[in-house]
C-alpha positions as CSV (number, residue, x, y, z in Angstrom):
1,X,34.6,-38.9,30.0
2,X,32.0,-40.9,27.6
3,X,33.7,-44.2,25.9
4,X,34.3,-43.7,21.6
5,X,31.6,-45.7,19.6
6,X,31.6,-47.7,16.3
7,X,29.2,-49.2,14.1
8,X,29.2,-52.9,13.1
9,X,27.4,-55.7,12.0
10,X,26.6,-58.6,13.6
11,X,26.2,-61.8,12.2
12,X,23.9,-64.2,13.3
13,X,23.4,-67.9,11.5
14,X,20.3,-69.1,13.9
15,X,21.2,-73.5,13.8
16,X,18.7,-73.8,16.4
17,X,15.2,-72.2,16.4
18,X,14.5,-73.4,19.7
19,X,16.9,-70.8,20.8
20,X,15.2,-68.1,19.4
21,X,13.7,-66.8,22.0
22,X,17.0,-66.2,23.8
23,X,18.8,-65.0,20.8
24,X,15.5,-61.9,20.9
25,X,15.6,-61.1,24.6
26,X,19.5,-60.5,24.4
27,X,18.9,-58.2,21.2
28,X,15.7,-56.6,23.0
29,X,18.3,-56.0,25.7
30,X,21.0,-54.6,23.6
31,X,18.3,-52.7,22.3
32,X,19.2,-49.2,23.2
33,X,23.0,-49.5,20.6
34,X,20.8,-50.9,17.8
35,X,20.6,-49.2,14.2
36,X,18.6,-52.1,12.8
37,X,18.2,-55.6,11.7
38,X,17.4,-57.9,9.0
39,X,16.6,-61.7,9.5
40,X,16.3,-64.5,6.7
41,X,14.8,-67.4,6.8
42,X,16.8,-69.8,4.9
43,X,14.8,-73.4,4.1
44,X,17.5,-74.8,2.1
45,X,20.0,-75.1,3.9
46,X,17.5,-75.1,7.9
47,X,18.6,-71.6,8.9
48,X,18.2,-68.9,10.1
49,X,20.5,-65.3,9.3
50,X,20.2,-62.6,11.2
51,X,22.0,-59.3,10.5
52,X,22.5,-56.3,14.0
53,X,23.6,-52.8,12.9
54,X,24.7,-51.2,15.8
55,X,26.5,-48.7,16.8
56,X,28.1,-49.1,20.6
57,X,31.1,-48.3,22.6
58,X,33.4,-51.7,21.2
59,X,33.6,-53.7,24.5
60,X,29.9,-54.0,24.3
61,X,29.5,-54.3,20.7
62,X,32.3,-57.4,21.6
63,X,29.7,-58.4,24.8
64,X,26.6,-59.0,22.6
65,X,28.8,-61.2,20.4
66,X,29.7,-63.2,22.6
67,X,26.5,-64.4,24.9
68,X,25.1,-65.0,21.3
69,X,28.1,-67.0,20.0
70,X,27.7,-69.5,23.5
71,X,24.0,-70.0,23.3
72,X,23.5,-73.4,21.8
73,X,22.1,-73.9,18.3
74,X,23.9,-70.1,17.6
75,X,27.2,-69.3,15.5
76,X,27.9,-65.1,15.8
77,X,30.6,-62.7,14.4
78,X,31.0,-59.5,14.6
79,X,32.2,-57.5,11.5
80,X,33.3,-53.1,12.7
81,X,34.1,-50.5,11.0
82,X,36.2,-48.0,10.1
83,X,34.8,-45.2,10.2
84,X,34.9,-43.0,13.1
85,X,38.7,-43.6,13.7
86,X,40.0,-40.6,12.6
87,X,42.4,-43.1,10.1
88,X,42.6,-41.3,6.4
89,X,43.4,-43.5,3.5
90,X,46.7,-43.0,1.5
91,X,46.6,-41.5,-2.1
92,X,48.6,-42.8,-4.0
């Protein structure tokens, strides 16, 4: 049985540019579930900000965010959509 997928945005803050190669390698390894990505340099604060949109099983999203977050100089968090959960909003 195929596991249900979720849509999520993984926010990545790169504080150490020497970690960029490792970040890109992980993103390449998980490329089959990446819908798109956007990177922004923020020179004022000396960081780079990357947002990655994924559609994958929750454990796979968590694995990617966890591996990214364990890299030195990298902060990463995942924000999950409720889309696809079969939830309905209650209207008053």
